[in-house]
Structure formats: C-alpha cells, structure tokens
N, C-alpha and C positions, 0 to 999 in steps of 0.2 A: 532583567536577565542579562545585564551588561557583563561582558567578558566571560561568558559561559561557553562551553563547548558541548556539542552533541556528539553523536558517534563520529569517530575520526575516519575520514575518507582518505583513500590513497592520494598522494601528491598529484595535483593537476585534475582532480575530480571533485565533484560536489554531490549534494544529496540528489540533484537532478539526474545523476548518472546511475542511481540505484534502480532496481526493478520497479516497474510501474504497478500501481494498485490494480488496475484493470488489465489483466493478462489476455483478455479475449476469450471467446467461446465459453462464457459463463464462469470463468475462473477469476477470483479476486484475492489479492494478498493483503494481509494486515500484519503489522509487526514493527519492530524498532529499526529495521534496515530497509524499508521501502521508500519510494520517492515521495517523501513528505518532510517539510522542514521542522526543526525544533529539537529539543532534547529527547532522550530516549522515551520517557513516558509520554511526552506530547506527541511524538511520532506514532507510537503504538495506538494512542487514543484517536488521533486524527485519521490514521489509515483505517482503523476499524469503523469509524463513523462513515468515511467515504466508501469503503467496501460494502458496508451494509446498505447505504443509500443506492449504490449502483446495482446491487443484487436485487433490491426491492423494486427498482424501476425497470429492470430487464424484462423483456417479454417472457412469458412462461413457455418452457420447452417441454415437449412430451418426453416421458421417461425412456431411457435406453433399454431395449429388450434384448436379452441374450438369445441366441439361436438354439 
C-alpha cells in the first residue's frame, strides 16, 4: 500500500487525534473516522473488531430501569 492515503485529516493532525474506539461507560465506536490507522475499509474493519473485543470483555452491567 505504498503512496496510498486514508481519510484526510486536518493539517497538523493525524489518525491518533480522531475519537477513541472506547468512549467509556460501555460505549464503543466503529467506523471509518475513529482512531485506527489504515485506509477507510481497513479502519472500519479494525475498529469494529476492537469495539467488539472491548464490548465482549467488559463486565456485565445491570439494565437501566426507568422510574
């Protein structure tokens, strides 16, 4: 993949400045503009794999009950 470009970031930023996959509190992002390197399809795939790994390894939480 020599001389290829993934999503273009603003000048002075990189893929590391994008939103993290693990947003905390049981929320995980997957998509082509999250903090994962690679071209668009690679980022989507890698972030989905990482988000699912994190979600499956997270401790189970009791469901939220409305009042």
